[in-house]
KOLZA-892971 format. One record per residue (C-alpha): x negated, z negated, y. Coordinates in pm, 1 decimal. Example, Ala and Ser with C-alpha at 12.3 -4.5 7.8 and 13.67 -1.06 7.14 Angstrom:
2
@px=-1230.0, pz=-780.0, py=-450.0
@px=-1367.0, pz=-714.0, py=-106.0
END
This chain:
384
@px=14849.6, pz=243.2, py=-3443.7
@px=14999.5, pz=289.1, py=-3784.8
@px=14776.3, pz=433.4, py=-4046.4
@px=14917.5, pz=517.6, py=-4378.5
@px=14750.5, pz=619.5, py=-4704.6
@px=14913.6, pz=881.4, py=-4921.5
@px=14816.9, pz=930.6, py=-5299.8
@px=14998.5, pz=1206.3, py=-5458.3
@px=15041.5, pz=1176.9, py=-5851.0
@px=15199.2, pz=1427.5, py=-6092.2
@px=15320.6, pz=1338.0, py=-6434.9
@px=15180.8, pz=1663.8, py=-6589.5
@px=14808.6, pz=1739.7, py=-6643.1
@px=14701.9, pz=2047.1, py=-6838.0
@px=14320.8, pz=1995.0, py=-6842.7
@px=14332.6, pz=1643.6, py=-6956.0
@px=14678.5, pz=1509.8, py=-7061.9
@px=14794.4, pz=1199.0, py=-6875.1
@px=14481.3, pz=1199.4, py=-6680.4
@px=14583.3, pz=988.5, py=-6387.3
@px=14703.6, pz=700.3, py=-6619.0
@px=14396.8, pz=725.9, py=-6863.0
@px=14150.4, pz=433.7, py=-6849.4
@px=13826.6, pz=523.7, py=-6663.0
@px=13596.5, pz=222.8, py=-6712.7
@px=13882.3, pz=22.3, py=-6839.4
@px=14129.6, pz=90.4, py=-6537.8
@px=14390.0, pz=363.6, py=-6494.9
@px=14199.7, pz=659.1, py=-6308.7
@px=14436.9, pz=642.3, py=-6010.1
@px=14355.3, pz=260.9, py=-5940.2
@px=13997.6, pz=333.5, py=-5839.9
@px=14124.3, pz=507.6, py=-5538.3
@px=14416.1, pz=282.6, py=-5506.1
@px=14192.3, pz=-38.4, py=-5493.8
@px=13962.8, pz=137.2, py=-5231.6
@px=14258.9, pz=218.4, py=-5004.2
@px=14396.2, pz=-130.8, py=-5045.1
@px=14079.2, pz=-288.7, py=-4899.7
@px=14036.3, pz=-27.0, py=-4641.0
@px=14169.9, pz=-46.7, py=-4283.1
@px=14484.2, pz=158.8, py=-4366.8
@px=14802.5, pz=-37.3, py=-4293.3
@px=15004.0, pz=90.7, py=-4585.4
@px=14920.9, pz=282.1, py=-4897.6
@px=15195.5, pz=513.7, py=-5064.3
@px=15166.9, pz=629.0, py=-5424.4
@px=15399.6, pz=923.4, py=-5434.1
@px=15469.9, pz=1015.1, py=-5790.8
@px=15723.5, pz=1145.3, py=-6053.4
@px=15572.5, pz=937.8, py=-6334.3
@px=15801.0, pz=651.7, py=-6441.3
@px=15510.1, pz=472.8, py=-6617.1
@px=15311.5, pz=461.5, py=-6278.4
@px=15615.2, pz=349.7, py=-6081.4
@px=15675.9, pz=48.0, py=-6319.9
@px=15313.0, pz=-26.5, py=-6321.6
@px=15286.7, pz=-44.6, py=-5942.6
@px=15595.8, pz=-247.7, py=-5890.3
@px=15482.3, pz=-499.2, py=-6134.2
@px=15111.1, pz=-507.9, py=-6073.4
@px=15080.7, pz=-551.9, py=-5693.2
@px=15346.8, pz=-802.0, py=-5632.6
@px=15105.0, pz=-989.2, py=-5435.6
@px=15083.0, pz=-751.4, py=-5137.4
@px=15334.9, pz=-537.6, py=-4927.7
@px=15058.5, pz=-298.8, py=-4846.1
@px=15093.0, pz=-86.7, py=-5163.1
@px=15423.9, pz=80.4, py=-5237.5
@px=15529.6, pz=347.2, py=-5469.6
@px=15783.0, pz=626.6, py=-5378.2
@px=15949.0, pz=863.9, py=-5630.0
@px=15826.0, pz=1207.9, py=-5566.0
@px=16091.2, pz=1488.3, py=-5570.6
@px=16067.8, pz=1733.3, py=-5847.3
@px=16013.9, pz=2039.5, py=-5630.2
@px=15693.0, pz=1887.3, py=-5507.6
@px=15549.5, pz=1803.6, py=-5840.2
@px=15537.4, pz=2147.1, py=-6012.8
@px=15217.1, pz=2353.5, py=-6092.1
@px=15288.8, pz=2595.5, py=-5807.9
@px=15381.1, pz=2310.6, py=-5539.0
@px=15104.8, pz=2248.0, py=-5281.7
@px=14988.3, pz=1903.8, py=-5175.7
@px=15108.5, pz=1992.4, py=-4830.3
@px=15454.1, pz=2027.6, py=-4968.9
@px=15437.5, pz=1667.6, py=-5092.7
@px=15279.4, pz=1532.5, py=-4762.1
@px=15548.3, pz=1702.5, py=-4559.5
@px=15835.5, pz=1596.9, py=-4780.8
@px=15716.5, pz=1230.3, py=-4745.9
@px=15654.2, pz=1251.5, py=-4364.1
@px=15995.6, pz=1386.3, py=-4309.1
@px=16163.0, pz=1133.4, py=-4534.6
@px=16024.1, pz=858.3, py=-4297.3
@px=16084.1, pz=1061.7, py=-3982.9
@px=15704.1, pz=1090.7, py=-3926.8
@px=15681.4, pz=713.0, py=-3857.7
@px=15302.3, pz=679.7, py=-3843.0
@px=15016.6, pz=768.3, py=-3598.0
@px=14755.2, pz=859.8, py=-3868.7
@px=14815.9, pz=1016.5, py=-4217.5
@px=14532.2, pz=987.4, py=-4481.5
@px=14550.0, pz=1191.5, py=-4800.4
@px=14366.0, pz=1060.6, py=-5095.0
@px=14310.6, pz=1230.7, py=-5437.0
@px=14344.0, pz=1005.7, py=-5731.8
@px=14090.1, pz=1211.8, py=-5936.9
@px=13801.7, pz=1107.9, py=-5703.9
@px=13696.8, pz=775.2, py=-5847.7
@px=13390.8, pz=744.3, py=-5630.3
@px=13606.0, pz=707.8, py=-5302.3
@px=13511.6, pz=375.2, py=-5143.3
@px=13688.0, pz=183.6, py=-4861.5
@px=13399.8, pz=268.8, py=-4648.5
@px=13440.7, pz=642.4, py=-4692.0
@px=13814.7, pz=588.4, py=-4580.7
@px=13732.3, pz=381.7, py=-4294.8
@px=13466.2, pz=628.5, py=-4164.8
@px=13738.3, pz=885.3, py=-4177.7
@px=13979.5, pz=679.2, py=-3987.1
@px=13711.2, pz=602.8, py=-3714.2
@px=13648.5, pz=978.3, py=-3682.3
@px=13998.5, pz=1005.7, py=-3525.1
@px=13908.8, pz=762.6, py=-3252.9
@px=13612.2, pz=984.5, py=-3159.4
@px=13821.1, pz=1284.2, py=-3031.9
@px=13873.7, pz=1461.9, py=-3367.7
@px=14226.5, pz=1543.3, py=-3472.9
@px=14148.3, pz=1558.9, py=-3844.7
@px=13871.6, pz=1485.7, py=-4094.8
@px=13745.4, pz=1623.1, py=-4420.7
@px=13513.1, pz=1447.3, py=-4680.6
@px=13197.6, pz=1653.4, py=-4796.7
@px=12896.0, pz=1630.4, py=-4995.1
@px=12560.7, pz=1778.1, py=-4899.2
@px=12431.6, pz=2005.5, py=-5158.0
@px=12093.4, pz=2153.9, py=-5146.9
@px=12167.2, pz=2415.7, py=-5415.1
@px=12072.1, pz=2787.9, py=-5339.0
@px=12407.7, pz=2985.2, py=-5348.9
@px=12429.3, pz=3350.0, py=-5436.0
@px=12696.7, pz=3614.6, py=-5407.1
@px=12812.9, pz=3827.4, py=-5711.6
@px=12651.3, pz=4130.0, py=-5565.3
@px=12317.1, pz=3968.0, py=-5598.3
@px=12244.0, pz=3856.8, py=-5241.5
@px=12177.3, pz=3490.1, py=-5129.6
@px=12422.0, pz=3303.9, py=-4915.9
@px=12220.2, pz=3027.5, py=-4768.8
@px=11856.2, pz=3101.2, py=-4788.9
@px=11594.4, pz=3369.2, py=-4776.2
@px=11425.9, pz=3392.4, py=-5127.1
@px=11116.2, pz=3550.8, py=-4977.4
@px=11054.4, pz=3231.8, py=-4774.7
@px=11193.8, pz=2988.3, py=-5023.7
@px=11218.5, pz=2635.5, py=-4845.9
@px=11109.3, pz=2303.7, py=-5006.6
@px=11382.1, pz=2081.1, py=-5090.8
@px=11287.7, pz=1832.5, py=-4833.6
@px=11291.4, pz=2094.2, py=-4545.4
@px=11615.1, pz=2245.6, py=-4672.4
@px=11937.8, pz=2132.2, py=-4494.8
@px=12167.9, pz=2285.7, py=-4760.2
@px=12532.7, pz=2310.7, py=-4715.7
@px=12834.7, pz=2079.9, py=-4678.4
@px=13080.1, pz=2117.7, py=-4957.4
@px=13438.6, pz=2006.4, py=-4943.0
@px=13489.3, pz=1755.2, py=-5206.2
@px=13863.0, pz=1706.4, py=-5193.4
@px=13847.5, pz=1342.1, py=-5195.0
@px=13968.3, pz=1196.6, py=-4843.6
@px=14143.3, pz=1384.6, py=-4549.2
@px=14296.1, pz=1228.0, py=-4234.5
@px=14491.2, pz=1371.3, py=-3959.4
@px=14692.9, pz=1278.5, py=-3658.1
@px=15078.7, pz=1284.1, py=-3680.4
@px=15095.8, pz=1570.0, py=-3428.9
@px=14863.3, pz=1785.2, py=-3632.4
@px=15058.6, pz=1739.8, py=-3967.2
@px=15393.6, pz=1797.6, py=-3784.7
@px=15287.4, pz=2094.6, py=-3582.8
@px=15035.7, pz=2255.2, py=-3811.8
@px=15216.9, pz=2179.8, py=-4146.2
@px=14863.7, pz=2131.7, py=-4257.6
@px=14622.9, pz=1838.5, py=-4346.2
@px=14364.5, pz=1981.3, py=-4108.1
@px=14382.2, pz=2071.1, py=-3727.9
@px=14153.9, pz=2248.4, py=-3486.1
@px=13889.6, pz=1978.3, py=-3429.8
@px=13780.7, pz=1867.8, py=-3778.8
@px=13525.4, pz=1592.4, py=-3827.7
@px=13321.6, pz=1577.4, py=-4148.2
@px=13258.1, pz=1248.6, py=-4349.2
@px=12975.5, pz=1267.3, py=-4589.8
@px=12994.0, pz=1124.6, py=-4929.1
@px=12742.2, pz=1068.8, py=-5208.2
@px=12656.5, pz=1370.8, py=-5426.3
@px=12836.7, pz=1206.2, py=-5727.4
@px=13163.8, pz=1242.0, py=-5534.9
@px=13131.8, pz=1621.5, py=-5569.9
@px=13208.8, pz=1605.2, py=-5950.9
@px=13542.0, pz=1704.2, py=-6072.6
@px=13745.0, pz=1586.7, py=-6379.8
@px=13861.6, pz=1912.9, py=-6544.3
@px=13738.2, pz=1849.8, py=-6897.2
@px=13654.3, pz=1577.5, py=-7161.3
@px=13277.6, pz=1646.9, py=-7080.7
@px=13348.4, pz=1573.7, py=-6723.3
@px=13525.4, pz=1248.1, py=-6792.1
@px=13236.8, pz=1119.8, py=-7004.7
@px=12981.9, pz=1199.6, py=-6740.4
@px=13186.6, pz=1057.6, py=-6447.6
@px=13268.5, pz=744.2, py=-6631.0
@px=12891.0, pz=671.2, py=-6709.9
@px=12801.9, pz=734.2, py=-6334.1
@px=13075.5, pz=505.4, py=-6228.3
@px=12957.9, pz=234.7, py=-6459.7
@px=12599.3, pz=285.4, py=-6317.2
@px=12732.6, pz=260.1, py=-5959.5
@px=12891.2, pz=-67.5, py=-6038.6
@px=12585.8, pz=-214.9, py=-6217.8
@px=12357.4, pz=-112.1, py=-5925.9
@px=12551.1, pz=-320.3, py=-5685.2
@px=12480.0, pz=-634.4, py=-5886.6
@px=12259.3, pz=-896.6, py=-5704.6
@px=12118.6, pz=-1241.0, py=-5803.3
@px=12310.5, pz=-1517.1, py=-5655.9
@px=12461.0, pz=-1872.5, py=-5735.2
@px=12739.6, pz=-1856.5, py=-5959.9
@px=13034.7, pz=-2034.0, py=-5791.8
@px=13324.5, pz=-1891.2, py=-5980.4
@px=13363.0, pz=-1820.3, py=-6370.1
@px=13646.0, pz=-1586.0, py=-6454.7
@px=13764.5, pz=-1555.2, py=-6808.8
@px=13985.7, pz=-1326.0, py=-7014.8
@px=14192.8, pz=-1519.0, py=-7281.1
@px=14265.4, pz=-1316.6, py=-7606.6
@px=13932.7, pz=-1247.9, py=-7771.4
@px=13759.3, pz=-1478.8, py=-7546.8
@px=13927.0, pz=-1827.1, py=-7566.6
@px=14098.8, pz=-1709.6, py=-7893.8
@px=13977.6, pz=-1495.4, py=-8180.3
@px=14219.2, pz=-1212.6, py=-8077.0
@px=14454.9, pz=-1282.2, py=-8356.4
@px=14824.4, pz=-1391.4, py=-8277.6
@px=15076.5, pz=-1516.7, py=-8527.9
@px=15445.9, pz=-1445.8, py=-8480.3
@px=15777.9, pz=-1573.2, py=-8618.2
@px=16097.5, pz=-1397.8, py=-8591.0
@px=16144.5, pz=-1560.4, py=-8254.3
@px=15822.8, pz=-1410.7, py=-8095.9
@px=15472.8, pz=-1549.6, py=-8043.8
@px=15400.1, pz=-1855.1, py=-8243.2
@px=15034.2, pz=-1973.6, py=-8220.1
@px=14685.1, pz=-1892.3, py=-8098.1
@px=14377.4, pz=-2080.2, py=-8183.4
@px=14152.5, pz=-2236.0, py=-7930.4
@px=13815.3, pz=-2409.0, py=-7951.4
@px=13802.4, pz=-2767.7, py=-7798.9
@px=13435.5, pz=-2721.2, py=-7726.9
@px=13509.3, pz=-2436.8, py=-7493.6
@px=13747.4, pz=-2656.6, py=-7297.3
@px=13460.9, pz=-2921.7, py=-7263.3
@px=13227.1, pz=-2662.9, py=-7139.1
@px=13457.4, pz=-2553.2, py=-6863.1
@px=13515.9, pz=-2924.5, py=-6767.8
@px=13129.6, pz=-2957.3, py=-6741.7
@px=13109.7, pz=-2651.1, py=-6518.4
@px=13361.1, pz=-2791.5, py=-6283.8
@px=13178.1, pz=-3110.1, py=-6245.4
@px=12895.9, pz=-2895.8, py=-6107.9
@px=13137.3, pz=-2735.1, py=-5857.5
@px=13216.1, pz=-2416.7, py=-6032.2
@px=13552.0, pz=-2289.2, py=-5992.6
@px=13727.8, pz=-2147.7, py=-6319.9
@px=13976.1, pz=-1863.8, py=-6309.5
@px=14178.5, pz=-1737.5, py=-6594.3
@px=14268.2, pz=-1360.0, py=-6583.2
@px=14464.7, pz=-1204.8, py=-6877.4
@px=14676.8, pz=-899.9, py=-6926.5
@px=14915.0, pz=-1101.1, py=-7161.0
@px=15209.1, pz=-1300.8, py=-7005.4
@px=15200.3, pz=-1583.2, py=-7270.4
@px=15373.0, pz=-1914.8, py=-7245.6
@px=15125.1, pz=-2059.5, py=-7496.6
@px=14834.0, pz=-1958.1, py=-7263.6
@px=15002.4, pz=-2106.8, py=-6962.7
@px=15060.2, pz=-2424.7, py=-7144.3
@px=14689.4, pz=-2435.5, py=-7274.0
@px=14553.4, pz=-2377.6, py=-6917.8
@px=14788.3, pz=-2648.7, py=-6783.3
@px=14628.0, pz=-2878.1, py=-7054.0
@px=14277.4, pz=-2783.5, py=-6941.6
@px=14396.5, pz=-2830.0, py=-6557.3
@px=14297.2, pz=-2485.6, py=-6468.8
@px=14526.8, pz=-2402.9, py=-6172.6
@px=14395.9, pz=-2052.1, py=-6101.7
@px=14555.5, pz=-1887.1, py=-6396.0
@px=14683.7, pz=-1528.1, py=-6350.3
@px=14906.6, pz=-1386.2, py=-6642.5
@px=15015.9, pz=-1040.7, py=-6697.8
@px=14734.2, pz=-869.2, py=-6498.4
@px=14661.9, pz=-507.4, py=-6584.8
@px=14441.2, pz=-421.5, py=-6280.6
@px=14194.4, pz=-704.9, py=-6317.6
@px=13936.1, pz=-538.7, py=-6087.5
@px=14142.9, pz=-499.8, py=-5783.6
@px=14288.6, pz=-874.3, py=-5805.7
@px=13921.2, pz=-1001.7, py=-5868.0
@px=13816.4, pz=-820.4, py=-5558.3
@px=14096.3, pz=-963.1, py=-5363.9
@px=14027.5, pz=-1312.2, py=-5470.9
@px=13658.4, pz=-1273.3, py=-5369.7
@px=13745.5, pz=-1116.1, py=-5027.9
@px=14001.6, pz=-1386.0, py=-4962.7
@px=13745.9, pz=-1639.0, py=-5027.3
@px=13470.5, pz=-1450.1, py=-4822.7
@px=13250.4, pz=-1422.7, py=-5122.5
@px=13053.7, pz=-1125.5, py=-5266.8
@px=13121.3, pz=-1058.4, py=-5647.8
@px=12763.9, pz=-1156.4, py=-5704.7
@px=12888.2, pz=-1528.6, py=-5691.8
@px=13116.6, pz=-1460.0, py=-5971.2
@px=13052.5, pz=-1459.1, py=-6360.6
@px=13294.5, pz=-1295.0, py=-6600.0
@px=13370.2, pz=-1322.4, py=-6964.0
@px=13561.3, pz=-1053.3, py=-7136.9
@px=13579.9, pz=-872.5, py=-7461.8
@px=13760.6, pz=-550.9, py=-7435.0
@px=13799.8, pz=-222.5, py=-7236.7
@px=14035.5, pz=-368.8, py=-6963.4
@px=13758.8, pz=-619.0, py=-6871.8
@px=13491.9, pz=-341.1, py=-6834.9
@px=13511.2, pz=-284.0, py=-6452.1
@px=13456.8, pz=-650.6, py=-6393.9
@px=13189.8, pz=-682.6, py=-6671.7
@px=12985.6, pz=-403.9, py=-6479.5
@px=13042.3, pz=-545.7, py=-6133.1
@px=12998.6, pz=-927.4, py=-6114.8
@px=12687.3, pz=-1126.5, py=-6076.9
@px=12662.6, pz=-1217.3, py=-6433.6
@px=12893.5, pz=-1094.0, py=-6730.3
@px=12917.7, pz=-1208.8, py=-7081.2
@px=13050.5, pz=-1076.7, py=-7401.6
@px=13134.2, pz=-1282.0, py=-7702.4
@px=12955.8, pz=-1163.0, py=-8017.9
@px=13260.6, pz=-1016.7, py=-8166.7
@px=13352.0, pz=-829.7, py=-7855.6
@px=13411.0, pz=-462.6, py=-7858.4
@px=13108.6, pz=-225.5, py=-7865.3
@px=13160.5, pz=-77.2, py=-7530.1
@px=13171.2, pz=-422.6, py=-7362.2
@px=12865.0, pz=-555.8, py=-7542.0
@px=12683.6, pz=-230.4, py=-7431.9
@px=12747.3, pz=-306.7, py=-7071.3
@px=12764.2, pz=-696.0, py=-7038.8
@px=12452.8, pz=-873.7, py=-6911.4
@px=12444.3, pz=-1114.2, py=-7203.8
@px=12600.9, pz=-1074.1, py=-7542.4
@px=12649.8, pz=-1432.0, py=-7658.3
@px=12546.8, pz=-1558.2, py=-8004.1
@px=12881.8, pz=-1712.7, py=-8076.1
@px=13215.7, pz=-1543.8, py=-8147.8
@px=13519.6, pz=-1600.1, py=-7935.6
@px=13713.0, pz=-1913.0, py=-8029.3
@px=13395.5, pz=-2027.4, py=-8200.1
@px=13182.0, pz=-2163.0, py=-7916.2
@px=13126.7, pz=-1852.4, py=-7696.6
@px=13255.6, pz=-1997.1, py=-7380.0
@px=13067.7, pz=-2302.5, py=-7421.6
@px=12740.5, pz=-2089.7, py=-7475.9
@px=12817.9, pz=-1914.1, py=-7148.3
@px=12885.4, pz=-2233.6, py=-6965.2
@px=12541.5, pz=-2379.6, py=-7059.3
@px=12378.2, pz=-2043.2, py=-6949.1
@px=12546.4, pz=-2056.8, py=-6608.7
@px=12455.3, pz=-2441.0, py=-6570.9
@px=12091.3, pz=-2358.7, py=-6652.2
@px=12079.9, pz=-2046.4, py=-6437.5
@px=12233.3, pz=-2220.0, py=-6128.2
@px=11938.2, pz=-2475.9, py=-6135.7
@px=11715.0, pz=-2228.0, py=-5956.1
@px=11944.6, pz=-2221.6, py=-5652.4
END
């Protein structure tokens, strides 16, 4: 049974310009849903977009998998007036309905998890022909004419005794091929509901919404942290190994400054069986040579979606992220900083990273910060 995920993205956004590409906890907003889809039971995940930047990003970023692909979205399906169904049907027809299950995912729902997607897929094996994600709200609703919708105010129920209502949150929909083809709609006649947490009801329509949702997402990641032995240390490069400065000549990048003490700290950690991983957004020949000198084989250059790659590494090794430590200094490290077992920020890191890291080191980058973190990890691991 072929199960495909479908994430439609439009270049235009009136409420928040460039919303889909804007960084939410250091990652482009759409990658929160894309990452969840990648780790779900879907067989293929299609990003359907008219945005050239997103097309380039996906083609470059997810080279390590064939599960994720990007397809250019026809202009007529990307207008303000076009329905999502028109995009779904255009793509389905372009591949001659070569699937058994179609899963629509909304990029503006960053609280969507692989579990919510898998629950939706599993519902279809229980006799439902389609599913809708919902949130249980215990709010008392009213009509404009002053009449209550879902309760009797003369017998106001207590919250614990009130079932409330299930509200469609627009995050995840699934349907069979026959439903989409026959009904020309994402929903059929026997719809299963999949409940998601109440935060998943929030919508991103304004700057205030963005700020509130980003903070809730940070808190969600931090609440997942657990105490465990550190088996892997992951490091950014610029602003962690180096002081963040680069000198250039007319021929390009010239020099970066590294601290020899940091290299010794990492060598000591490896003697204690801790794996060292380098993950940087820059594709630098100087960095590659330095890591070769340090004999760090797991070096990933030019990585923009560090969170998805880190999760893939952890899953491939059958480890929870609580076994990982991370050192980063800027916003593109933030999702990893908020999620791993232990996170560290050099003393000269950006304010947002220092605010959310578990430990702000006393040393600056390229001035002993990595060595300090190595000593912390070595001491911490003794309890295990």
